[in-house]
VEXFIDO-935958 format. One line per field, with one value per residue (C-alpha): residue in three letters; x, y, z. Coordinates in steps of 0.25 Angstrom, whole numbers, padded with zeros to 4 digits. Layout:
VEXFIDO-935958
residuo <- c(ALA | ...)
x <- c(X | ...)
y <- c(Y | ...)
z <- c(Z | ...)
END
This chain:
VEXFIDO-935958
residuo <- c(MET | ALA | PRO | GLN | ILE | LYS | SER | LEU | GLY | GLY | ASN | THR | PHE | PHE | LEU | VAL | THR | GLY | ILE | ALA | SER | ASP | PRO | GLY | SER | ALA | LEU | VAL | PRO | PRO | LYS | LEU | ARG | PRO | GLY | ARG | MET | LEU | VAL | PHE | GLY | ASP | SER | ILE | SER | GLU | GLY | THR | ASN | ALA | GLN | ASN | TYR | ASP | LEU | SER | ALA | GLY | ARG | CYS | GLY | GLY | PRO | TYR | GLY | LEU | GLY | VAL | SER | SER | SER | THR | ASP | SER | TRP | ALA | PHE | SER | PHE | ALA | GLU | ALA | LEU | GLY | ALA | GLU | LEU | SER | LEU | ALA | ALA | PHE | ALA | ALA | GLN | GLY | TYR | ALA | THR | ARG | ASN | SER | TYR | ASN | TYR | GLY | GLU | VAL | PRO | PRO | LEU | LEU | THR | LEU | GLY | ASP | PRO | THR | ALA | SER | ALA | TRP | ASP | LYS | ILE | SER | ALA | SER | ALA | SER | ARG | LEU | PRO | TYR | LEU | ILE | ARG | VAL | GLN | PRO | THR | TYR | VAL | VAL | GLN | ALA | LEU | GLY | PHE | ASN | ASP | GLN | ASN | ALA | ASP | VAL | SER | PRO | SER | LEU | LEU | SER | ASN | THR | VAL | THR | SER | TRP | LEU | VAL | ALA | ALA | ARG | ALA | ALA | ILE | GLY | GLN | GLU | PRO | THR | ILE | PHE | PHE | VAL | LEU | PRO | PHE | GLY | SER | VAL | LEU | ARG | ASN | ALA | ASN | ALA | THR | ARG | GLY | ALA | LEU | LEU | LYS | GLY | PHE | VAL | ALA | TYR | LYS | ALA | SER | PRO | GLY | GLY | ALA | ASP | ASP | ALA | CYS | THR | LEU | ILE | LEU | ASP | LEU | TYR | PRO | ASP | ALA | GLN | LEU | GLY | LEU | GLN | GLY | LEU | GLY | ALA | PRO | THR | ALA | GLU | SER | CYS | MET | ALA | HIS | THR | LEU)
x <- c(0479 | 0486 | 0488 | 0502 | 0508 | 0514 | 0522 | 0522 | 0527 | 0529 | 0515 | 0511 | 0498 | 0491 | 0489 | 0478 | 0481 | 0469 | 0456 | 0452 | 0437 | 0428 | 0424 | 0411 | 0412 | 0412 | 0416 | 0405 | 0407 | 0405 | 0393 | 0397 | 0388 | 0383 | 0390 | 0405 | 0411 | 0424 | 0428 | 0440 | 0444 | 0454 | 0457 | 0443 | 0438 | 0449 | 0444 | 0455 | 0452 | 0438 | 0438 | 0444 | 0432 | 0429 | 0414 | 0415 | 0425 | 0419 | 0432 | 0442 | 0453 | 0444 | 0446 | 0452 | 0464 | 0470 | 0471 | 0461 | 0456 | 0446 | 0443 | 0430 | 0425 | 0427 | 0415 | 0417 | 0413 | 0400 | 0397 | 0399 | 0391 | 0380 | 0379 | 0381 | 0394 | 0408 | 0419 | 0432 | 0439 | 0451 | 0454 | 0468 | 0473 | 0475 | 0470 | 0463 | 0459 | 0472 | 0480 | 0494 | 0494 | 0489 | 0503 | 0508 | 0498 | 0502 | 0506 | 0492 | 0490 | 0478 | 0465 | 0468 | 0481 | 0477 | 0487 | 0493 | 0485 | 0496 | 0495 | 0480 | 0474 | 0459 | 0461 | 0471 | 0470 | 0485 | 0497 | 0497 | 0482 | 0471 | 0457 | 0451 | 0449 | 0442 | 0433 | 0429 | 0428 | 0419 | 0412 | 0410 | 0396 | 0401 | 0414 | 0416 | 0426 | 0429 | 0442 | 0445 | 0448 | 0463 | 0463 | 0463 | 0479 | 0487 | 0491 | 0477 | 0471 | 0456 | 0457 | 0466 | 0455 | 0444 | 0451 | 0455 | 0440 | 0435 | 0446 | 0443 | 0428 | 0430 | 0441 | 0432 | 0420 | 0427 | 0433 | 0420 | 0410 | 0397 | 0388 | 0396 | 0392 | 0404 | 0402 | 0411 | 0412 | 0415 | 0423 | 0418 | 0417 | 0420 | 0434 | 0439 | 0449 | 0445 | 0431 | 0426 | 0438 | 0439 | 0424 | 0424 | 0436 | 0429 | 0416 | 0422 | 0429 | 0416 | 0408 | 0419 | 0417 | 0402 | 0404 | 0412 | 0407 | 0407 | 0403 | 0391 | 0383 | 0389 | 0377 | 0384 | 0395 | 0390 | 0395 | 0394 | 0395 | 0400 | 0401 | 0396 | 0384 | 0393 | 0402 | 0391 | 0393 | 0408 | 0406 | 0395 | 0405 | 0416 | 0426 | 0427 | 0437 | 0443 | 0444 | 0436 | 0432 | 0423 | 0419 | 0415 | 0404 | 0396)
y <- c(0239 | 0246 | 0261 | 0266 | 0276 | 0288 | 0300 | 0313 | 0327 | 0322 | 0318 | 0303 | 0297 | 0285 | 0281 | 0271 | 0262 | 0254 | 0249 | 0235 | 0232 | 0220 | 0212 | 0218 | 0231 | 0245 | 0259 | 0269 | 0283 | 0294 | 0303 | 0317 | 0328 | 0338 | 0350 | 0354 | 0361 | 0368 | 0371 | 0380 | 0378 | 0376 | 0365 | 0365 | 0362 | 0353 | 0344 | 0346 | 0337 | 0334 | 0320 | 0325 | 0329 | 0323 | 0323 | 0319 | 0330 | 0340 | 0344 | 0341 | 0331 | 0318 | 0303 | 0304 | 0311 | 0324 | 0329 | 0320 | 0328 | 0324 | 0333 | 0325 | 0327 | 0342 | 0352 | 0354 | 0340 | 0341 | 0354 | 0349 | 0337 | 0345 | 0354 | 0342 | 0345 | 0338 | 0345 | 0350 | 0354 | 0364 | 0366 | 0368 | 0369 | 0384 | 0389 | 0402 | 0413 | 0420 | 0414 | 0408 | 0399 | 0387 | 0387 | 0381 | 0369 | 0363 | 0376 | 0379 | 0394 | 0403 | 0402 | 0415 | 0424 | 0438 | 0442 | 0428 | 0417 | 0407 | 0407 | 0405 | 0391 | 0392 | 0391 | 0380 | 0365 | 0365 | 0375 | 0370 | 0367 | 0377 | 0375 | 0385 | 0376 | 0365 | 0376 | 0380 | 0365 | 0360 | 0372 | 0371 | 0372 | 0377 | 0384 | 0385 | 0394 | 0391 | 0398 | 0409 | 0402 | 0402 | 0417 | 0421 | 0419 | 0432 | 0432 | 0435 | 0449 | 0451 | 0460 | 0449 | 0439 | 0447 | 0450 | 0436 | 0431 | 0441 | 0438 | 0423 | 0424 | 0432 | 0422 | 0410 | 0415 | 0419 | 0405 | 0397 | 0406 | 0411 | 0399 | 0391 | 0394 | 0400 | 0398 | 0408 | 0401 | 0409 | 0400 | 0394 | 0406 | 0399 | 0394 | 0408 | 0414 | 0428 | 0425 | 0439 | 0444 | 0432 | 0432 | 0447 | 0446 | 0434 | 0441 | 0454 | 0446 | 0440 | 0453 | 0460 | 0448 | 0450 | 0465 | 0463 | 0463 | 0448 | 0445 | 0454 | 0445 | 0432 | 0425 | 0412 | 0416 | 0413 | 0414 | 0402 | 0407 | 0398 | 0409 | 0410 | 0400 | 0388 | 0389 | 0384 | 0370 | 0371 | 0376 | 0366 | 0355 | 0361 | 0372 | 0380 | 0374 | 0376 | 0361 | 0354 | 0343 | 0353 | 0361 | 0347 | 0345 | 0357)
z <- c(0422 | 0433 | 0433 | 0430 | 0439 | 0430 | 0433 | 0425 | 0429 | 0443 | 0445 | 0447 | 0442 | 0438 | 0423 | 0421 | 0409 | 0409 | 0416 | 0418 | 0417 | 0420 | 0408 | 0402 | 0409 | 0402 | 0404 | 0406 | 0400 | 0410 | 0409 | 0410 | 0416 | 0406 | 0412 | 0414 | 0426 | 0428 | 0442 | 0446 | 0461 | 0471 | 0481 | 0486 | 0472 | 0470 | 0481 | 0492 | 0504 | 0497 | 0504 | 0517 | 0525 | 0539 | 0541 | 0555 | 0559 | 0549 | 0543 | 0533 | 0536 | 0537 | 0536 | 0522 | 0527 | 0523 | 0509 | 0502 | 0490 | 0479 | 0467 | 0464 | 0479 | 0477 | 0476 | 0461 | 0457 | 0465 | 0459 | 0445 | 0448 | 0453 | 0441 | 0431 | 0426 | 0424 | 0432 | 0428 | 0441 | 0440 | 0455 | 0461 | 0475 | 0480 | 0467 | 0466 | 0456 | 0458 | 0470 | 0465 | 0477 | 0468 | 0462 | 0475 | 0472 | 0459 | 0451 | 0448 | 0445 | 0449 | 0442 | 0435 | 0435 | 0430 | 0418 | 0417 | 0410 | 0411 | 0426 | 0426 | 0429 | 0425 | 0410 | 0410 | 0413 | 0415 | 0412 | 0397 | 0395 | 0393 | 0399 | 0390 | 0377 | 0385 | 0391 | 0377 | 0372 | 0384 | 0390 | 0405 | 0411 | 0424 | 0428 | 0443 | 0449 | 0464 | 0467 | 0477 | 0490 | 0487 | 0482 | 0497 | 0496 | 0497 | 0483 | 0479 | 0481 | 0481 | 0468 | 0462 | 0465 | 0460 | 0447 | 0445 | 0447 | 0437 | 0427 | 0428 | 0426 | 0414 | 0408 | 0412 | 0406 | 0393 | 0392 | 0395 | 0388 | 0394 | 0396 | 0407 | 0422 | 0430 | 0445 | 0453 | 0466 | 0479 | 0488 | 0501 | 0510 | 0523 | 0518 | 0513 | 0522 | 0518 | 0513 | 0511 | 0503 | 0494 | 0492 | 0489 | 0479 | 0471 | 0471 | 0466 | 0454 | 0451 | 0451 | 0442 | 0432 | 0432 | 0430 | 0418 | 0404 | 0402 | 0417 | 0417 | 0407 | 0413 | 0420 | 0421 | 0431 | 0445 | 0459 | 0467 | 0481 | 0492 | 0503 | 0513 | 0512 | 0507 | 0519 | 0528 | 0522 | 0525 | 0539 | 0542 | 0541 | 0550 | 0549 | 0536 | 0526 | 0512 | 0511 | 0500 | 0509 | 0515 | 0503 | 0496 | 0507 | 0502)
END
């Protein structure tokens, strides 16, 4: 049966109404990996230009043309597969811990807005649906926090970034319990416009959490440091870049 083209709320999508199979064939149920991983990220994690790398030229903008994105080719899927986990990817263009720039790309709020839970994205699937009941029902094995690059925008001071990081770590640990591993990712050092300042603010927030009453005993929240060593993989392929087509090759 041919798919139907539907429109809802200004969005157009395909609605599959049926599947024709050969006689004697059967569907095979998927075999899920044992772990569960939730990744928070920005356009790099989202897979922006992930299929747009020109190997011969050593840069983004290859034979696939401009703007060829693929979430399944982002680093997040490879990471989940390596750790034996099924992935839930919550990644949005221009999002950060505190920057409001992501409102310009689909009305997505920052990860966490201090003092305004309604303007925080991490605990919501959508504006009307909370993520928290699902985190309780199916506890993640890993939570990966890979934001920070877009918080270099002028609307985020180092102190705001640090305080938001600390507050999110406290809130996330309270939501998921003590057993899941949280990977606190420092962004690719080579693609930061102000690497030392951003890195310092992120680390300050992490250290403040570790010094808090709950964080001091939290042995399952770990730093995954992609700076400076990880940048060698990017620079070895050409000019440093923020595009996923470069990050995916690591």
